[in-house]
C-alpha positions, 0 to 999 in steps of 0.5 A: 506933318507937312511935306517940304516943297520939291526942287523948283524947275524951269518952265517946260519950254525953258527945259527944252531950250536949255537942252537944245542950247547944249546940243543934246538930244532927248535920247542923250538926256534920257541916258544921263537921267536913266529914264526913257526918251518918252519920259524926257519928252513928257517932262519937256511938254509939261504933261508930267513932272519928275518927283523925288530924286529924279526931280533933284537930279533933273534940276541940277542938270538943268542948272548946270546947262544954264550955267554953261549957256551963261558962260558961253554967252559971256565968253569973248571970242574976238577971232570967231566974231571977226570970222562971223562978221566976214562971213555975214558980209559975204553971205546974208543970214538965213531967213526962217521959212514956214513950209505949208504942206498941200494935202488937198485933192490932187496933192502928193499927200493925197495921191501917195499911199505911204502918207496915210498914217504918221509912222514911228519906229515901233520896235524902238518905241516898244523896247524903250517903254519896256525898259530894254532899249540898248544904247545906240552908237550915235546916242553917246554923249557928243563933245561940247560944241564950239561957242557960237559967235551969236545967239540964235533965236529959239527954233520953236519961236520962229514958226509961231512968229511966222504963223502969227501973220495968218488970219484965223481962217487961213490957219484953219484951212492949213490945219484942215488940209494937213490933217483931213486925209489921214484923219478920214482914213483913221476914222474909217479903220475905227468904224468901217464906214466911209460916209461916217468917217467923212462926216465925223472928221468934218463935224470935228473940224466944225467944232474946232472952228467954233472953239478956234482960240482954244484949238489954236493955242493947243500943243497938238491941234490935230490931236484935239480934232482927232479926239473929237472925231473919234468920240463922234464916230464911236458915239452909241447914238450912231447905231440908231441912225437909219443909214448906219443899220445897213452894212457898207460894201467891204474892201475889194481885197480879201486880205484887207476885208479880213483885217478890217472885219477882225479889227471891227470885232474888237471892243471900241476901247480896245480898237481905239487904243490899238489904232492910236498906238500901232496905227497912228504911232502915239506913245503909251502915255499919249494914248492913255491921255487921249483915251482918258484912261490910266497908263496901265489900263491903256497897256492892258487894252493894247495887249488884249487887242494885240492878242485878239488880232494875233489869234485870228491873224497870226501873221499880225503878231509883229507890231511892225507888220500890223502897222504896215497892214493898217496903213495899206488897208487905209491907203487902198480906200479913196476917201474924200472930204469937203473943202475948208471953206465949206466946213467953215461955212457949215460950222458958222451956219450951224452956230447961227441955227442953234443960236436962233433956236435958243433965242426962239425957245427962250422967247417962247418960254417967256411968252408962255410964262407971261400968258399963264400968269395973265390967265391963271385964277387968283384964288382957288375954286373947288371943282363942281362934280358932274351929276349922275343918274341914280337907278333903282328908285321909282319915279315920283308921281306928279299930282293930276286930275282924279278919275271917276272912280277916285271921285266916287270913292272920295264922296263916299268917304266924306258921306259915310260915318267913320267907324270907331269911338265917338270923339270925347269932348271936355266938359266943365263940372 
């Protein structure tokens, strides 16, 4: 028995464009569909796809939004068109601008203690994922807007067209300066080691530069680098390094020291899940995807980590307080990282080294194989066992000159007759 294919849905970018064209927020669309805002976001990002009745209802809603958009585009509006033309003649049209955030040493993001970890409304997020979120007053369906005189381009395509003019090195430098300060502090909370945190983030960005086409097309480049940095920092091989065998100086503040020690006592998987959810502010599906676990498994790890933290520090039972304290502990540490050109040059140098090493190893292997084939025997020759000394056998007497006694005895034997019967000789008869 075969199952009929599901209702076709437009691509994820088209879903988001239709929702924004209808002036609907993700919360309003979630209220119409009877799901959470996080679920709508995963539908629009392409990570998940609705099934069953939810798929059919979502397809019908998108179809109606597309029909409304087509109707608004085809509807004539002479008065509004004239007003738009007059306004366009009086004031030039706005030009999309891409703002670059400067986060290097001495920048506002580096000096400000509040810009350590990206924060999200944790209480609202927990209530939505638990299914107990109440509808906010501003989440009510808004009245249909007036038809626009001109169709504006999709907002998500403006930054892409602007960023397309950047060279790969400039795009990498912008990503590095934007994400390095927060990633170094997050990795410090994950490992408790300042030098390891800096090295992990730099090695992750070097790996990102080696795979830059893939990272540049990723929906979340910072998340790609964060996953690589966390994997490198939590690698089991780090414990065998000599410098990681000795503890580093703890934070100066007693409260920060207690919180960091309590956090480091958690298992690595629980600590990573807690940091991603309550520290970075990711949703539960995103946390599960980054830790390569299922959503129920990630939820269990998060609950166990929160319970362990609350048992040792009861004041951190509230997720909001825990998020604030993690941000404070990370902001109190002044952690620095190398410049973007240094990281890029180090990545290229490391790539050249491993390329030359692979070429040298291949050449040595080919030479060794050729030498073996040249000098190896063409037929089998059994080995000759070495001689051994046999003990316990008397040595063989070699012939030599006879003594006087021996000569006298020989002459006596020759002269004297032998005792015994005479020799019989045959006779003819």
